[in-house]
N, C-alpha and C positions, 0 to 999 in steps of 0.2 A: 371559364372553368375548363380544365383539361380533362376532367373525368367524364364529361358528357359531350354531346354534339350540339348543344343548344347555344353555346357561346354566351352563357349568362355570366354575370358579374361574380367574381370570387368574393366571398364573405367570410370563409372559415378555412381552417387548416387542420387536417387529421394527423396527429403526431404519430400514430401507429402506422398508417399507410404512407406518411410523408407526402401527402397530396393536398393541393388546394381545392376547395369545394365551393359550389354555389349552394343557395338555400335548398333547392330541390334534391341535390345530391346528399346534403346533410340529412334531410328527412328520409331518404332511401337508406342511408347509412345506419340510421337509428331504427329502421324497421327490420333490417337483416339481423338474425340472431348472432351470426358470427362476428358482426362488426358493431353491434349496438353498445358494446362496452368500450369502444375506442375513445380515446381522449380527443375531443374536438375543441379547438380554441377559435374564437371569433376575432377577426381583425378590427381593431379600434379605429383605424383610419378610414372605414367605409362610412362616409357621412350620409346625412339624410338625403342630400340631392342625388347622390349616386343610387341610393336605395329606391328612390322614386322612378328611376328609369328602368327598374328591374321588376319584371312581372313573373313570379315563380310559377312554374307549371307543376301540377300535382305529381307526387311520387307514385307512379303506377307500378304495376307488376313487373313491367320490362326494366324499369330503374332498379328494382330490388334485385332481379335476376342478374342484371349487368354488374351491380356492386358485388353480388356473391361470387360471380365468375372471376371478376377482376382480383378479388381477395384470394380465391383459390389459386389462380395462376401465379400471383405474386408469391404465395406461400410455397408453391412448387419450385419456383426459381430459387427462392431463398434456401429451400431444403437441399437443392443440388449444391449450393455454396457451402452449406453446413456439412454436407457429406464429404466435400473435398477438404474442408477444414479438419474434420474428424480423421480422415485418412492421413493428412499431413501431421496431425497430432500424434497418431500412432507411431509414425516414423520418428518423430522427435522424441517421444517417450523411450523408444527402443535405443536411440542413440544416447539419451541421458542415462539410462541404466548401464550402458556400456562404459560411459565415462565415470559413473559412480563405482562400478566394479574395478575399473583400472585405478581409481583413487584409493579404494581399499587395499589393493595390492601395493601401492606406493606407500601407504601408511604402514603396512606390515613390514615392507622392506626398510622403510626408515626406522622403524622400531628395532629391527635386527641390527642396523648400522649403529644406532645409538647404544643399544645393548652391548655390542662388541667394544665400543669405545669405553663404556663404563667398566667392562671386564678388564680391559687393558690397563685402566688406571688403578683398579682395585688390587690387581695381582701383586704389585710391589709393596702393598701395605700389610701391616700386622693384623693378627686375628681380631684385635680389638676394634678394627674398622669394618668388619663384616656387617655389623648392624647398619652402618651408613650405606653399604652396598645394597642391602636388602630394601632400605628405604627408597633409594633412587630407582631401583628396578621396579618397585611397586608403583611408583609415580608413572614410570613409562607405560606399564601395562594398564594403569587406570586411565591415562589419557587416551591410549590406543583403543581401549574398550568403549570409552565415551564417544570417541570419534566414530568408531565402527557402528555402535548402536544408533548414533545419530543418522548415519548413512542408511542403516537398515530401515529406520523410520521413514526416511525419504523414499527408499525403494518401495516400501509397502504403499505409501501414498500414490506413487506413480503407477504401480501395478493396479491399484484400485481404479485409477483414472483410465488405464488401458482398457479394463473391462467395460467401463462406462462408454469409452470411445468406440469400442468394438460393437456394443449394443446399438449405439447411435448409428454407426456406419451400416450395420445390417438392417436396421429399421428404416433408414432413409435411402437405402440402395434401390428399393422397389419403387419405380416410377408409376406403377399402376394402382397405387392406393387411392382411396376415395378422397374427394375434395375435403370433406370434414376431417378425415384422419390426417391428411396433409397439413391442414391448419393447426389441428391439435398437436401434432408431432413438432411442427415448427415452433410453437410457443413453448412446448415442454422441453425440447432439446436445446433451444436457445438458452433457456435458464440453466440447464445442466452444463452446457459448454462454458458459460460465464463462471460457474461455480468451479469447474475443473481448472480454468485458467487461474482463479484466485488461490486454489489450494496447492497446485503444483508449482506455481511461480515460474521462474525463467528456465527451469529444468537443468540447472547446473548444480554440481555437487555442493551440498552445504558445507562440507568439510574440506580442509586442505591436509597435506601430509606433514605439517610442521610439528615436530617434537623437538624442541630446543634442548641442548645440553650445554651447560656452562662448566667447563673443567676448573680445577683448583688454580689459584693464583700463585704467584712466586713465594708467598709467605705462608703456604698452606701447612708447612711443618710447624709453624708457631701457632696455627689455628686449625686444629685437626677437625673442627666441626664444620669447616668450609671446604670439604673435600670436593663437592660438586653440587650442581643444581639442575634439576630437570623441570622444564616448563613446556608449555605449548602455545598455540595461537588462541585467539579469542573464541569463545563458545557462545553462540547467540542466546541459548536458553538460559545462560547464567548472567547475562548482562541486564542492566536496569538503567532507567532514566528518571531523573527527579528535577523538580523546579516548576514555578508557577508559569513559566513560558510555554508549558505544555497544555495548559488548561484555559488560560485567559490572558488578555493583554489589552493595551490601550493603543488606539490608532496613532501611528507616528512615534511611538515610544518603543525603546528596545525591550524585547522579551528574551529571557535567559532560562536555560536549563543545562543540566550536566549529564552526560552519557558516561556510565561507568562500565568499562569492559573487563570481563573476567575470563579466565581460561577454563579448560575442561575439569579442573580440580577446584573451581570456585575461587581462585586467587586472582588478584589484579594483574592485568596484562601490562608488561613493561616494554614490550616490543611494538613496532609500528604495525597497525592493523588496517585492513581494508574496510573502513567504516564509510558507509554511504548515508547522507542526510539530505532530504529534499522536502520542500514545503509547497503544498498546493493551495493557492489562494482562491477565492470564490470566482475571480474573474480570469483564472487560469494564466495570469501573468507570473513571470518569474519572480521569486522572492529571494532576495539576497541574504546570506547568512555568513557568520564568521566563526571559525573554530579556534579557540585560544590555545595556549600552551598546555601540553598534556603533562599531567602529574599523577603518578601512581595509578595509571590506568583510567584517569578521569579526563574527559574531554569537555571543557566548558564551551557552550554554544550560545551565541546571541544573534537575534534577527529582529528586523523592523518591519511590521506590517504596513502596507500602503492602501489597504482597503478594509472596510468593515466586514463582518461576517464570519462564517465558519471556515477555519483553515485545517488542513490535514497535514500532519507532520509524519513523514515516513523515515524510519531509521533501520538500516539493514547492516548486517556484518557478513561478508562473504556471500552476498546475494540472499541471505536468509533474514526475515524480519525478526527483530528482537521482541520479547514479550511486551504486549501492549500496543505495538505499532500496527496500523497508523494511529497516531494520537489526534484528538479533536481539540483545537484551541479556538475559543470564541473571542473575537476581536470587536471592541466597541469604541466609539469615538468619545472624546472628552466633550463636556458640555460647552456649547458655544455662548459665552456670556455676552457676546456682541449683539445677539438677537433678542435680549430680554429688556432692552431700553437702557437709559442712562443710570449709572449707579448713584444712590443717594449718599454713599460715604465710601471713600477710598482710603485705605491706609496699608502701609508695607508694600513690598514689591516681590516679584518672583525670584526665588533662589533658596539657598540653604544657610546663609549667613544670618547674623543677629538682625532682627527686624524684617527678615524676608520669609516668604512662605512657599512651600512646595506641596501642592495639592492639599490645601487645608480643609478640614472638616470639623463640624461641631461649633462653628463660630455663629453666635447669635447676635441680633441687633433688635433694638426697640423700634417701635413704629415711628419714632422721631429720628431715627437713623444714628442712634448712639450704641 
């Protein structure tokens, strides 16, 4: 045991302290108020023979005091690290706000460029085409407004995180706080820091400056309704995902779902998008997936699980999670009929043709095997 000086046999492990403990240190751990709620797991490989060679000493006051001081010292050390993380987080938030502000200027500048292009096209047309001009300009402004509002939402979230990080930094900057306060602050601010990381994400602008404009083709004189078209890139809040492959699946079989990307006007995206899809398996091994041919803004996705359990499916557009992401998909194994003994009756084979079966159900047999 590395937590005491008795060189006793290690029998347990504290998940909160990340230390191996002997029986006496476990007892001392459970007596200290600050550590009694720690999760302690017992090693299963400590056999009875090894246990007989160990004679636990009683957990006296010195053991309790030692555990208390060690916990306080570890919390102080962790608080220093959290303080540095908070300081670095403040700097990263400031840089992110600068990038978002720059992106807003780019969007506005792009809006002006596209607006001038539209004006140049409209100037040679008759008065009957002014309605089309108004329609196109309205789309540009709506896309720009939705983009800027999205960036404003992100800025507000980051500013809120800045306030929290500033409070954490000020609270943890004092190294003279009591042991109890240091431990409480460590637990409290660790949770807050994790929450901030989840809320602000990678601190990159959710939006780009894409506002596409498609001018008229060569036959526009014969089709005046196709003077032009204004669109934008995909908007994560308007995207959706559908399919059973998001909720459940069978081990070793393909799971499928469809990601539908829409722009800031709620219309399907027809241009290439920065779509990111990743799947986290219970064993944290890489899960392969394949994205099929894109049609009308729809991205068909298929993946094959290699392990049972709960899988997390992350789907992001321009580093922003689409509504519902991450999705939880439960994977279960097919029944292994090899383990239930020899069959009494066999008919048909696996497949989809006549006389073949694919995952049949509702088939009944008599006790005589008919």
